[in-house]
N, C-alpha and C positions, 0 to 999 in steps of 0.2 A: 410560271405556274402551269401545272398539268391540266390538260383539257378534260372534259367529262368523259370523252371516249377513252383517253389514256387511263383515267381512274377506273373505268369499268374493266378495261383490259387487265390492269394490275390486280384488281379485286378478284377477277376470274382466275388469274394465275395463282393467287393465294389459296383460293377455294379448291382448285384442282390439286395443288401440291399437298394440301392438308388431307384430301381424300386419298390420294395415292400413297401418302405416308402411312396411313392406317393399314394398307395392304402390303407394303414393301417389307421384304424379309432381310435384304442385304443392309447391314448397318451403315455403310457408306452412302447408299442411296437414301436411306431414311434420314441421315444427317443432312444431306443436300436438300431433300424435300422439306425438312423442318426449317431450314434457313429460308427457302423460298416461301413457305407458308407464313412465316413471320414477316419477312421483309419484301416479298414480291419482287419486282424488277430491281430493286435496290438491295435485295437481301445479301448478296455476296459482298457488295461494297460495305454494308453495315457490319457484317460479320468480320470482315477484314479490319475495319476500324476498331471494333470492340477488342479484337485480339492484339492489335498494335498498341492500344492504350495500356495493356498489361505488360508490354515489353519495356519495362522501366529502364533497363540498361542498354537499350538500343542494340541488342545482340542479334536481332532478327531471328530469334529462335525461342521455342517454348518448352518448358519442362513439362513432365507428366502432370504435376499438380496444376500448373497454369492451364494446360489443355483441358483437364477435367473441369476446372472452375469456369473456363470460358464457355464450355458446352452448357453447363448449368445456367450461367448468367444469360446466355442467349436463348434459353428455352429448348435446347435440344435434349430430348429425353431418350437416353440409352441406359441399359443396365451396365453394371460394372464390367462384366465380361466383354460386352460389345465395345465399350469405350477403351478397354485395355487392348483389344484386338486392333482397333483403329489406330491407337497410338503406336503399336508395334509396326503396323503397315506403313505409317508415315515416317517412323524412325528407322530409316533404311540402313543406317550404319551402326545401329545399336548403341548410339552415344548417350541415350537417355534424354535427348531433346529433339525437337522437330524444327527443321528449317521452315520459317514462316512462308516463304514464297512457294515452297513445294506443297505445303498444306493447302494453300489457296488454289494451286493448280489442280490438286486432286478433287476438291469439292466444287470447282467451277462447273456449272452445267455444260455438258458436251455441246460443241458447235461444229458444224461441218466445215471442211476446209474452205469451201466457197464463201461461207459467212465470215470466217476469220480473215480471208483476203480482203473482203469489203471493209471490215473494221480497220485492218492495217492500212488500207488505202485512205480511209478517212483520217486516221491518225497522222499519216504522212503529209496529208494536205494541211493539217493544223500545224505540224512541226516545221514551220518555214525556216527555222535556223538549222535544221537537220542535225540537232545534237541529241536526239532520242528522248527529249522531254518537251512538253508544251508549257510555255509560260505566258504571262500576260503580253509580253512583247511579241510573241508569235501571232497574237490575235489581230494585230494591226492590219487593217485592210481585209480581214476575213469575217470578223464578228461585228455586226452593225449595232453599236450601242446607242445610237442617236434617238431611238424610239423608246428606250428604257424610261419608264415614268420617273424613276428616282434620279436619273441623269437630267431629264428635262426639268425637274423641279430644283435641281442644284444640290440635292442631298448627297448624291454620289458623284465622284470624279470618273473620268473614263477608265482609269486603272482599277478603280473599285468595281466598276461594271464587269471588267474582264475577270477580276478575282472571284466575284460572286458567281459568274457563269462557270468558271473552272472548278469551283467547289463541288459541283454535283458529281464530278469524276473522282474527287480526292478521297482516298480511303484512310486518311489520318496521318500520312507521312509528313505533310506540311501543315504547320500550325499558324504561321503568321501571315499577315496581309501582304508583306513585301516580297516573300520568297516562294510563293506557291508554284509548284511544278508538277505536271501530271506525266506519269510514265505510261508506256504502252500497256503494261500489265493492269494498271488501274483503269485505263480506258477499256480494256478487254473485259475486266470484271464487270464494269457498268453494262456493257452491251451483252454480256452473257445472260444477265437477268432479263434484258429486253428480248433476247433471242428465245429464251425459255418460254416466253408468252406468245410466240408467233410460230405456228406450225408450218406455214407455207414458206418455202425458200424463196419463191417468187415475190411474195409480199415483203419479206425481209430485205430482199435485193432492192425492190422499189423504194421502200422506206429509207434505206441508207443512201441511195442515189439521189432521192429528192431532198433529203435532209442536208447532205453535204455537197450537192451539185457535182457528183462524181461522173 
């Protein structure tokens, strides 16, 4: 559960993004700010999840109509010309579809290389099997589940605790309890939202090192 301080920080991010969105002229920046204004620190993750749900054939790509529908459903207000220009920007090969991962890379709030290195270091610490995904098995000896109230009450097993903790990073690729796995891109999407709410590089550095014992 988020602390009151975390909630305040998240609400401030939403407020600032909404205000900046009113002044922004660039459609891509307005799209990014609209996502942050709606979802705050988890905006990019929620946006990614919403678009993945529309990818019924698991092609990891979006047609123009799917892209436009996704923008409307998520509350991103752009005129037809702006949406069309964004689609052409993302559709680099002119195929008439957008590669999903490239779309997310475009809209992810910018992070300095120093911040990205810290996020990568934290991911590598979690990925104990070194297979480039984090699963519940990787959390053995890293995540202390013993103090989880639902584990203490017997409602959740150890594996369920691991699963529920990993869900906060999941952008919708994994759906069932037994097979959840988090990629670095999902991990980065999560922290890009956190990063957008923290102006100070020094504070972000301190937060990551304290959180992950780096």
